[in-house]
MDAnalysis code that builds the backbone (N, CA, C; Angstrom):
import MDAnalysis as mda
import numpy as np

u = mda.Universe.empty(552, n_residues=184, atom_resindex=np.repeat(np.arange(184), 3), trajectory=True)
u.add_TopologyAttr("name", ["N", "CA", "C"] * 184)
u.add_TopologyAttr("resid", np.arange(1, 185))
u.add_TopologyAttr("resname", ["UNK", "UNK", "UNK", "UNK", "UNK", "UNK", "UNK", "UNK", "UNK", "UNK", "UNK", "UNK", "UNK", "UNK", "UNK", "UNK", "UNK", "UNK", "UNK", "UNK", "UNK", "UNK", "UNK", "UNK", "UNK", "UNK", "UNK", "UNK", "UNK", "UNK", "UNK", "UNK", "UNK", "UNK", "UNK", "UNK", "UNK", "UNK", "UNK", "UNK", "UNK", "UNK", "UNK", "UNK", "UNK", "UNK", "UNK", "UNK", "UNK", "UNK", "UNK", "UNK", "UNK", "UNK", "UNK", "UNK", "UNK", "UNK", "UNK", "UNK", "UNK", "UNK", "UNK", "UNK", "UNK", "UNK", "UNK", "UNK", "UNK", "UNK", "UNK", "UNK", "UNK", "UNK", "UNK", "UNK", "UNK", "UNK", "UNK", "UNK", "UNK", "UNK", "UNK", "UNK", "UNK", "UNK", "UNK", "UNK", "UNK", "UNK", "UNK", "UNK", "UNK", "UNK", "UNK", "UNK", "UNK", "UNK", "UNK", "UNK", "UNK", "UNK", "UNK", "UNK", "UNK", "UNK", "UNK", "UNK", "UNK", "UNK", "UNK", "UNK", "UNK", "UNK", "UNK", "UNK", "UNK", "UNK", "UNK", "UNK", "UNK", "UNK", "UNK", "UNK", "UNK", "UNK", "UNK", "UNK", "UNK", "UNK", "UNK", "UNK", "UNK", "UNK", "UNK", "UNK", "UNK", "UNK", "UNK", "UNK", "UNK", "UNK", "UNK", "UNK", "UNK", "UNK", "UNK", "UNK", "UNK", "UNK", "UNK", "UNK", "UNK", "UNK", "UNK", "UNK", "UNK", "UNK", "UNK", "UNK", "UNK", "UNK", "UNK", "UNK", "UNK", "UNK", "UNK", "UNK", "UNK", "UNK", "UNK", "UNK", "UNK", "UNK", "UNK", "UNK", "UNK", "UNK", "UNK", "UNK", "UNK", "UNK", "UNK", "UNK"])
u.atoms.positions = np.array([
    [3.538, -13.033, 0.012],
    [2.648, -13.562, -1.125],
    [2.748, -12.537, -2.305],
    [2.680, -13.450, -3.497],
    [2.775, -12.885, -4.661],
    [1.913, -11.946, -5.079],
    [1.894, -10.983, -5.976],
    [0.515, -10.151, -6.359],
    [-0.165, -10.731, -7.010],
    [0.414, -11.944, -7.524],
    [-0.562, -12.691, -8.750],
    [-1.564, -13.233, -7.763],
    [-1.316, -14.020, -6.403],
    [-2.260, -14.327, -5.874],
    [-3.208, -13.347, -5.044],
    [-2.877, -12.064, -4.858],
    [-3.528, -11.104, -4.330],
    [-4.744, -10.892, -5.480],
    [-4.075, -10.689, -6.743],
    [-4.862, -10.165, -7.943],
    [-6.077, -11.529, -8.043],
    [-5.834, -12.745, -7.926],
    [-6.717, -13.512, -8.003],
    [-7.661, -14.072, -6.963],
    [-7.498, -13.652, -6.163],
    [-8.177, -13.450, -4.853],
    [-9.439, -11.876, -5.066],
    [-8.571, -11.187, -5.442],
    [-9.460, -9.904, -6.055],
    [-10.249, -10.309, -7.143],
    [-10.020, -10.957, -8.139],
    [-10.897, -11.585, -9.310],
    [-11.729, -12.351, -8.499],
    [-11.948, -13.158, -7.449],
    [-13.193, -13.801, -7.198],
    [-13.739, -12.870, -6.557],
    [-13.243, -12.047, -5.530],
    [-14.432, -11.158, -4.741],
    [-15.269, -10.341, -6.154],
    [-14.416, -10.028, -6.926],
    [-15.217, -9.049, -8.035],
    [-16.270, -10.404, -8.696],
    [-16.430, -11.671, -8.568],
    [-17.118, -12.192, -9.193],
    [-16.648, -12.641, -10.440],
    [-15.359, -12.491, -10.669],
    [-15.056, -12.769, -12.020],
    [-13.782, -13.952, -12.065],
    [-14.349, -15.346, -11.580],
    [-13.977, -16.671, -11.472],
    [-12.998, -17.269, -12.787],
    [-13.423, -16.537, -13.844],
    [-12.570, -17.012, -15.255],
    [-11.310, -16.246, -15.101],
    [-11.249, -15.297, -14.356],
    [-9.963, -14.583, -14.594],
    [-9.126, -14.775, -13.427],
    [-9.785, -15.305, -12.272],
    [-9.136, -16.041, -10.963],
    [-8.390, -17.437, -11.585],
    [-8.798, -18.219, -12.501],
    [-8.454, -19.012, -13.038],
    [-7.740, -18.984, -13.932],
    [-7.837, -18.118, -14.977],
    [-6.569, -17.732, -15.877],
    [-5.218, -17.119, -15.242],
    [-5.418, -16.186, -13.863],
    [-4.272, -15.975, -13.327],
    [-3.634, -17.009, -12.626],
    [-4.265, -17.596, -11.938],
    [-4.186, -19.357, -11.451],
    [-3.177, -20.338, -12.241],
    [-3.285, -20.397, -13.207],
    [-2.840, -21.020, -14.275],
    [-3.760, -22.290, -14.702],
    [-4.877, -22.512, -13.990],
    [-5.969, -23.121, -13.935],
    [-6.287, -23.506, -15.571],
    [-6.881, -22.250, -16.368],
    [-7.607, -21.896, -17.426],
    [-6.815, -21.237, -18.485],
    [-6.848, -21.502, -19.682],
    [-6.203, -21.148, -20.600],
    [-7.206, -20.984, -21.856],
    [-8.064, -20.778, -21.639],
    [-9.615, -20.232, -22.554],
    [-9.623, -18.839, -22.751],
    [-9.258, -18.522, -24.011],
    [-9.955, -17.053, -23.866],
    [-8.727, -16.260, -23.588],
    [-7.063, -16.829, -23.879],
    [-6.286, -15.930, -23.480],
    [-5.756, -14.566, -23.410],
    [-6.034, -14.288, -24.893],
    [-6.299, -12.631, -24.723],
    [-7.053, -11.842, -24.150],
    [-8.297, -12.236, -23.677],
    [-9.021, -11.495, -22.710],
    [-8.622, -11.644, -21.128],
    [-8.236, -12.748, -21.119],
    [-7.512, -13.233, -19.449],
    [-6.571, -12.380, -19.672],
    [-5.381, -11.938, -20.469],
    [-4.386, -11.304, -20.253],
    [-5.016, -9.771, -20.091],
    [-5.559, -9.323, -20.866],
    [-6.173, -8.081, -20.883],
    [-7.178, -7.886, -19.431],
    [-7.770, -8.704, -19.096],
    [-8.243, -8.547, -17.404],
    [-7.424, -8.491, -16.425],
    [-6.187, -9.359, -16.798],
    [-4.930, -9.434, -15.606],
    [-4.431, -7.968, -15.975],
    [-4.364, -7.228, -16.978],
    [-3.510, -6.150, -16.463],
    [-4.559, -5.009, -16.273],
    [-5.852, -5.027, -16.550],
    [-6.246, -4.682, -15.633],
    [-6.298, -4.660, -13.891],
    [-6.545, -5.540, -13.772],
    [-6.302, -6.075, -12.293],
    [-5.018, -5.720, -11.985],
    [-4.128, -5.853, -12.611],
    [-2.483, -5.191, -12.053],
    [-2.480, -3.966, -11.743],
    [-3.231, -3.105, -12.919],
    [-3.644, -1.769, -12.441],
    [-4.136, -1.276, -11.142],
    [-5.036, -1.918, -10.947],
    [-5.913, -1.818, -9.693],
    [-5.466, -2.464, -8.406],
    [-4.482, -2.972, -8.564],
    [-4.090, -3.649, -7.715],
    [-2.486, -2.433, -6.888],
    [-2.110, -1.870, -7.881],
    [-1.446, -0.667, -7.884],
    [-1.865, 0.524, -7.432],
    [-2.927, 0.667, -8.081],
    [-3.566, 2.454, -7.336],
    [-4.288, 1.493, -5.775],
    [-4.512, 0.585, -5.721],
    [-5.108, 0.218, -4.303],
    [-3.677, 0.397, -3.594],
    [-2.868, -0.374, -3.622],
    [-1.823, -0.484, -2.752],
    [-0.970, 0.882, -2.519],
    [-1.180, 1.944, -3.603],
    [-0.799, 3.096, -3.129],
    [-1.769, 3.489, -2.314],
    [-2.687, 3.896, -2.930],
    [-3.849, 4.741, -1.891],
    [-4.031, 3.839, -0.319],
    [-3.273, 2.612, -0.233],
    [-3.825, 2.328, 1.256],
    [-2.362, 2.826, 1.923],
    [-1.328, 2.952, 1.429],
    [0.178, 3.023, 2.189],
    [0.333, 4.502, 2.154],
    [-0.298, 5.624, 1.165],
    [-0.288, 7.113, 1.423],
    [-1.459, 7.392, 2.150],
    [-2.939, 7.034, 2.211],
    [-3.434, 7.584, 2.925],
    [-4.218, 6.946, 4.224],
    [-3.632, 5.868, 4.605],
    [-4.320, 4.892, 5.503],
    [-3.173, 4.071, 6.394],
    [-2.793, 3.426, 5.970],
    [-1.718, 2.342, 6.494],
    [-0.178, 2.812, 5.993],
    [0.600, 3.674, 6.523],
    [1.878, 3.794, 5.601],
    [2.728, 2.927, 5.719],
    [4.004, 2.778, 4.699],
    [4.703, 1.330, 4.821],
    [5.758, 2.361, 5.424],
    [6.051, 2.000, 6.628],
    [7.470, 2.596, 7.142],
    [8.602, 1.703, 7.081],
    [9.690, 2.925, 7.101],
    [11.037, 2.458, 7.350],
    [12.133, 3.031, 8.055],
    [12.955, 2.404, 8.887],
    [13.672, 3.144, 9.789],
    [14.992, 2.994, 9.313],
    [15.644, 4.280, 9.911],
    [17.328, 4.133, 9.214],
    [17.870, 5.170, 10.263],
    [19.206, 4.722, 10.537],
    [20.258, 5.467, 11.455],
    [21.190, 6.270, 11.102],
    [21.204, 7.572, 11.314],
    [22.026, 8.475, 10.745],
    [22.790, 8.963, 11.648],
    [24.010, 9.384, 11.063],
    [24.903, 10.428, 11.844],
    [24.831, 11.930, 11.549],
    [24.221, 12.327, 12.018],
    [23.779, 13.767, 12.082],
    [24.515, 14.824, 12.166],
    [25.043, 15.961, 11.325],
    [25.690, 17.572, 11.935],
    [24.689, 18.257, 11.812],
    [23.058, 18.299, 11.887],
    [21.956, 18.865, 12.094],
    [21.689, 18.453, 10.839],
    [21.801, 17.906, 9.754],
    [20.715, 18.162, 8.332],
    [21.172, 16.550, 7.787],
    [19.927, 16.038, 7.563],
    [20.165, 14.659, 6.884],
    [19.473, 15.082, 6.027],
    [20.217, 15.076, 4.507],
    [19.896, 15.261, 3.265],
    [18.756, 14.046, 2.598],
    [17.683, 14.458, 1.868],
    [16.820, 13.253, 1.850],
    [17.744, 12.407, 0.838],
    [18.702, 12.584, -0.062],
    [19.411, 11.772, -0.662],
    [20.132, 10.669, -0.252],
    [20.210, 10.776, 1.219],
    [21.117, 9.834, 2.219],
    [20.022, 8.656, 2.365],
    [18.964, 9.045, 2.373],
    [17.689, 7.542, 2.726],
    [17.823, 6.712, 1.673],
    [17.461, 5.487, 2.140],
    [17.665, 4.176, 1.213],
    [16.158, 4.424, 0.327],
    [15.146, 4.835, 0.499],
    [14.381, 5.199, -0.140],
    [13.720, 6.591, -0.012],
    [12.938, 6.963, -1.118],
    [12.501, 8.537, -0.796],
    [11.627, 8.558, -0.012],
    [11.501, 9.402, 1.117],
    [10.673, 9.421, 1.904],
    [9.424, 10.504, 1.093],
    [8.127, 10.023, 1.907],
    [6.966, 10.443, 1.919],
    [6.605, 11.445, 2.918],
    [6.551, 11.187, 4.051],
    [6.520, 11.640, 5.303],
    [7.277, 11.066, 6.254],
    [8.151, 12.071, 7.121],
    [9.054, 11.728, 8.016],
    [7.937, 11.390, 9.548],
    [7.797, 10.467, 10.520],
    [7.013, 10.044, 11.317],
    [7.667, 10.199, 12.377],
    [8.879, 9.807, 12.511],
    [9.278, 10.558, 14.055],
    [10.968, 10.377, 13.899],
    [11.759, 11.183, 15.042],
    [13.246, 10.832, 14.999],
    [13.636, 10.814, 16.339],
    [14.148, 9.687, 16.719],
    [14.960, 9.414, 17.975],
    [16.091, 9.679, 18.145],
    [16.667, 9.799, 19.317],
    [18.253, 9.599, 19.470],
    [18.664, 8.228, 19.788],
    [19.919, 7.795, 20.102],
    [20.233, 6.744, 19.980],
    [19.882, 5.890, 21.453],
    [18.948, 6.460, 22.521],
    [18.580, 5.891, 23.780],
    [17.039, 5.678, 23.724],
    [16.726, 6.119, 22.128],
    [15.153, 5.583, 22.063],
    [14.414, 7.280, 22.456],
    [15.202, 7.874, 22.639],
    [13.820, 9.441, 23.143],
    [13.596, 9.888, 22.187],
    [12.272, 10.697, 21.714],
    [12.112, 11.471, 20.954],
    [12.729, 12.985, 21.069],
    [13.263, 13.263, 19.459],
    [13.995, 14.147, 19.163],
    [13.047, 15.344, 18.277],
    [13.215, 16.770, 18.650],
    [12.370, 17.596, 17.700],
    [13.279, 18.002, 16.421],
    [12.369, 17.880, 15.346],
    [12.623, 17.730, 13.977],
    [11.931, 19.145, 13.320],
    [12.774, 19.255, 11.745],
    [11.965, 19.918, 11.343],
    [12.099, 19.410, 9.832],
    [11.269, 19.345, 9.147],
    [11.336, 18.684, 7.616],
    [11.371, 19.991, 6.753],
    [12.697, 19.793, 6.172],
    [13.018, 21.153, 5.597],
    [13.091, 21.081, 4.070],
    [13.282, 21.750, 2.984],
    [13.270, 21.309, 1.884],
    [14.865, 20.595, 1.292],
    [15.649, 20.306, 1.792],
    [17.172, 19.788, 1.567],
    [16.673, 18.529, 2.435],
    [16.051, 18.621, 3.488],
    [16.451, 17.349, 4.468],
    [15.485, 17.731, 5.468],
    [16.061, 16.721, 6.743],
    [15.487, 16.628, 8.394],
    [16.454, 17.056, 8.492],
    [16.007, 18.340, 9.577],
    [16.953, 19.352, 10.377],
    [16.753, 18.720, 11.868],
    [17.796, 18.113, 12.392],
    [17.918, 17.561, 13.699],
    [18.828, 17.859, 14.183],
    [19.271, 17.870, 15.456],
    [20.144, 17.738, 16.432],
    [21.357, 17.243, 16.138],
    [22.791, 17.572, 16.205],
    [24.095, 16.798, 15.811],
    [23.664, 15.542, 16.596],
    [24.769, 14.788, 16.184],
    [24.789, 13.262, 16.711],
    [23.818, 11.950, 15.563],
    [23.523, 11.027, 16.831],
    [22.880, 10.290, 16.314],
    [21.523, 10.301, 16.229],
    [20.942, 9.877, 15.148],
    [19.398, 10.077, 14.715],
    [19.213, 9.075, 14.097],
    [17.883, 8.113, 14.637],
    [17.161, 6.929, 14.142],
    [15.756, 7.978, 13.523],
    [15.566, 7.710, 12.189],
    [14.612, 8.531, 11.473],
    [13.318, 7.301, 10.870],
    [12.441, 7.202, 11.507],
    [11.207, 6.574, 10.943],
    [10.226, 7.484, 10.020],
    [10.139, 6.918, 8.825],
    [9.684, 7.415, 7.376],
    [8.748, 6.717, 6.876],
    [7.954, 7.275, 6.569],
    [6.909, 6.625, 5.288],
    [7.241, 6.393, 3.983],
    [7.296, 5.502, 3.129],
    [7.498, 5.551, 1.999],
    [6.435, 5.209, 0.445],
    [6.580, 5.533, -0.485],
    [5.574, 5.226, -1.436],
    [5.955, 3.847, -1.967],
    [5.201, 2.836, -2.381],
    [5.453, 1.420, -2.766],
    [5.866, 1.707, -4.067],
    [6.554, 0.680, -4.589],
    [6.809, 0.270, -5.863],
    [6.276, 0.305, -6.943],
    [5.680, 0.214, -7.855],
    [5.106, -0.348, -8.835],
    [5.139, -1.619, -9.105],
    [4.571, -2.499, -8.926],
    [4.760, -4.093, -9.096],
    [4.197, -4.730, -9.932],
    [4.807, -5.827, -10.550],
    [4.532, -6.626, -11.431],
    [3.571, -7.997, -10.931],
    [3.089, -8.755, -11.816],
    [2.523, -9.938, -11.744],
    [3.189, -10.733, -10.717],
    [4.496, -10.871, -10.863],
    [5.025, -11.684, -10.545],
    [6.142, -11.581, -8.985],
    [5.686, -10.175, -9.043],
    [6.511, -9.559, -7.582],
    [6.121, -9.962, -6.349],
    [6.708, -10.018, -5.010],
    [6.262, -9.817, -4.072],
    [5.641, -8.847, -3.501],
    [4.459, -9.290, -2.563],
    [3.915, -7.861, -2.222],
    [4.423, -7.250, -0.600],
    [4.070, -5.966, -0.917],
    [5.013, -5.288, 0.333],
    [4.955, -5.951, 1.521],
    [6.419, -6.127, 2.403],
    [5.795, -6.828, 3.732],
    [4.663, -6.756, 4.438],
    [4.603, -5.440, 4.606],
    [3.310, -4.860, 5.488],
    [2.053, -5.202, 5.080],
    [2.067, -5.827, 3.907],
    [0.807, -6.211, 3.248],
    [0.245, -7.930, 3.616],
    [1.449, -8.589, 3.983],
    [1.466, -9.990, 4.083],
    [0.305, -10.079, 5.432],
    [-0.048, -9.551, 6.111],
    [-1.204, -9.924, 6.847],
    [-2.585, -9.484, 6.419],
    [-2.409, -8.410, 5.860],
    [-3.889, -7.879, 4.945],
    [-3.901, -8.077, 3.780],
    [-3.742, -9.438, 3.205],
    [-3.405, -9.581, 1.464],
    [-4.983, -9.497, 1.409],
    [-6.238, -10.399, 2.301],
    [-7.607, -10.049, 2.171],
    [-8.033, -8.151, 2.265],
    [-7.467, -7.578, 2.830],
    [-7.444, -5.830, 2.697],
    [-7.353, -5.659, 1.394],
    [-5.800, -6.034, 0.782],
    [-5.621, -5.463, -0.570],
    [-6.183, -5.936, -1.708],
    [-6.750, -7.169, -1.139],
    [-7.313, -7.829, -2.504],
    [-8.839, -7.421, -2.534],
    [-9.638, -7.201, -1.327],
    [-10.873, -6.182, -1.421],
    [-10.952, -5.008, -2.373],
    [-9.987, -4.137, -1.952],
    [-9.468, -2.994, -2.318],
    [-9.218, -2.860, -3.833],
    [-8.385, -3.829, -4.240],
    [-8.133, -4.256, -5.712],
    [-9.459, -4.597, -6.301],
    [-10.236, -5.482, -5.886],
    [-11.619, -5.783, -6.193],
    [-12.566, -4.577, -6.435],
    [-12.545, -3.432, -5.586],
    [-13.313, -2.713, -5.829],
    [-12.979, -1.443, -6.784],
    [-11.917, -1.397, -6.982],
    [-10.865, -0.637, -7.988],
    [-11.222, -1.444, -9.281],
    [-11.520, -2.634, -9.375],
    [-11.488, -3.450, -10.633],
    [-12.866, -3.538, -10.834],
    [-13.919, -3.276, -10.164],
    [-15.381, -3.156, -10.534],
    [-15.856, -1.677, -10.596],
    [-15.129, -0.698, -10.234],
    [-15.270, 0.379, -10.705],
    [-15.012, 0.765, -12.441],
    [-13.712, 0.243, -12.439],
    [-13.381, 0.411, -13.656],
    [-13.972, -0.332, -14.787],
    [-14.451, -1.490, -14.498],
    [-15.280, -2.791, -15.563],
    [-16.601, -1.993, -15.532],
    [-17.259, -0.884, -14.842],
    [-18.332, -0.793, -15.164],
    [-19.693, -1.645, -14.213],
    [-19.103, -2.124, -13.392],
    [-19.929, -2.893, -12.166],
    [-19.971, -2.142, -10.728],
    [-21.160, -1.150, -11.213],
    [-21.108, -0.266, -10.219],
    [-21.991, -1.045, -8.804],
    [-23.134, -1.697, -8.628],
    [-23.608, -2.504, -7.562],
    [-22.366, -3.051, -6.689],
    [-21.670, -3.978, -7.814],
    [-20.343, -4.743, -6.983],
    [-19.418, -3.641, -6.346],
    [-19.303, -3.020, -7.040],
    [-18.213, -1.767, -6.941],
    [-18.641, -1.189, -5.033],
    [-20.324, -1.242, -5.153],
    [-20.726, 0.045, -3.657],
    [-20.376, -1.260, -3.022],
    [-20.795, -2.404, -3.063],
    [-20.920, -3.863, -1.742],
    [-19.359, -4.035, -1.404],
    [-18.255, -3.867, -2.899],
    [-16.800, -4.056, -2.353],
    [-16.345, -2.923, -1.487],
    [-17.175, -2.288, -1.757],
    [-16.375, -0.851, -0.968],
    [-16.522, -0.491, 0.397],
    [-18.127, -1.084, 0.593],
    [-18.620, -1.278, 2.018],
    [-17.642, -2.441, 2.702],
    [-17.450, -3.759, 1.904],
    [-16.595, -4.592, 3.086],
    [-14.814, -3.929, 2.947],
    [-14.680, -3.075, 2.057],
    [-13.195, -2.760, 1.890],
    [-13.112, -1.750, 2.877],
    [-13.796, -0.718, 2.976],
    [-14.025, 0.110, 4.413],
    [-14.055, -0.762, 5.608],
    [-15.155, -1.138, 6.122],
    [-14.643, -2.396, 7.284],
    [-13.938, -3.063, 7.489],
    [-12.763, -3.585, 6.567],
    [-11.549, -4.271, 6.994],
    [-10.457, -3.252, 7.196],
    [-10.658, -2.029, 6.525],
    [-9.674, -1.184, 6.630],
    [-9.920, -0.449, 8.112],
    [-10.973, -0.260, 8.404],
    [-11.084, 0.022, 9.548],
    [-10.619, -1.014, 10.486],
    [-10.549, -2.064, 10.450],
    [-10.336, -3.040, 11.598],
    [-8.517, -2.992, 11.397],
    [-8.239, -2.990, 10.038],
    [-6.474, -3.178, 10.258],
    [-6.059, -1.503, 10.469],
    [-6.747, -0.245, 10.663],
    [-5.953, 0.693, 11.126],
    [-6.280, 0.790, 12.809],
    [-7.237, 0.011, 13.339],
    [-7.453, 0.114, 14.676],
    [-6.429, -0.918, 15.304],
    [-5.743, -1.989, 14.405],
    [-4.823, -2.924, 15.049],
    [-3.529, -2.448, 14.718],
    [-3.298, -2.096, 13.623],
    [-2.073, -1.500, 13.202],
    [-1.637, 0.203, 13.679],
    [-2.647, 0.661, 14.235],
    [-2.637, 2.143, 14.260],
    [-2.518, 2.828, 13.164],
    [-3.025, 2.777, 12.533],
    [-3.161, 3.697, 11.108],
    [-4.208, 4.587, 11.187],
    [-3.877, 5.621, 10.052],
    [-4.700, 6.854, 9.958],
    [-6.339, 6.516, 9.068],
    [-6.949, 6.374, 9.720],
    [-8.842, 6.202, 9.340],
    [-9.364, 7.303, 9.635],
    [-9.573, 8.449, 8.227],
    [-10.476, 9.780, 8.099],
    [-11.953, 9.347, 8.026],
    [-12.081, 10.409, 8.864],
    [-13.862, 10.005, 8.983],
    [-14.339, 10.204, 7.819],
    [-15.747, 9.861, 7.766],
    [-16.267, 9.964, 6.334],
    [-17.243, 11.304, 6.468],
    [-17.575, 11.917, 5.641],
    [-17.668, 13.737, 5.737],
    [-18.550, 13.630, 4.540],
    [-19.994, 14.517, 4.855],
    [-20.646, 14.865, 3.810],
    [-20.270, 16.336, 2.983],
    [-20.470, 16.202, 1.953],
    [-20.154, 16.816, 1.121],
    [-21.441, 17.855, 0.533],
])
C-alpha cells in the first residue's frame, strides 16, 4: 500500500474530505492549500509510523551471521534499534549481550532478530510491509497527529481513543508491547 493512500484515509478520518480528494487526484481546486495540507499529513504519517514502530509494534528483521564472538553493528543490513533475540543454527535461543561495538554471542552461526527504525517516507513510497494489514491503524494515528497539529482538539481526542483501541487490538494480535496507561 502506498503512503499516499494511507494519508488519504487519514484525511477522511480527520474530516478533511477536500484533502483526501486532493491526494486521490479527484480535485485540483486550491492546489496550494492542498499541497500544504498534504505536506503536513506526510509529516504526521512519518511521526506516527516512527512512534508505532519504536514504542508498540517493532519492525523486525532477521539476519544470519557467522560469529567469532562479536557481530559488529556495521555488519547488519539496517541499523538495529533493539536486539530482540539470538538463535543458533537449530533455532535454540542463545545468550547474548548488546555491547557498544556490536552483539556479543558465542562463536558459530547466529540468527539475530532485531528491530529497526522506519525510513522517512515520501508520498509515493510504499508503506513498510508490517503495516499492510494495519493500514487503518496507521491512518488513525496519522489522523490523530494531524488533528493535533491543526488545532482540532476535540477531533484529536476522539481519534486518540479510536487509535488506542485499534493499537490494543493490533498488539494483542501481533504480540506488540502495549504500555499501561498511568496517571501522573
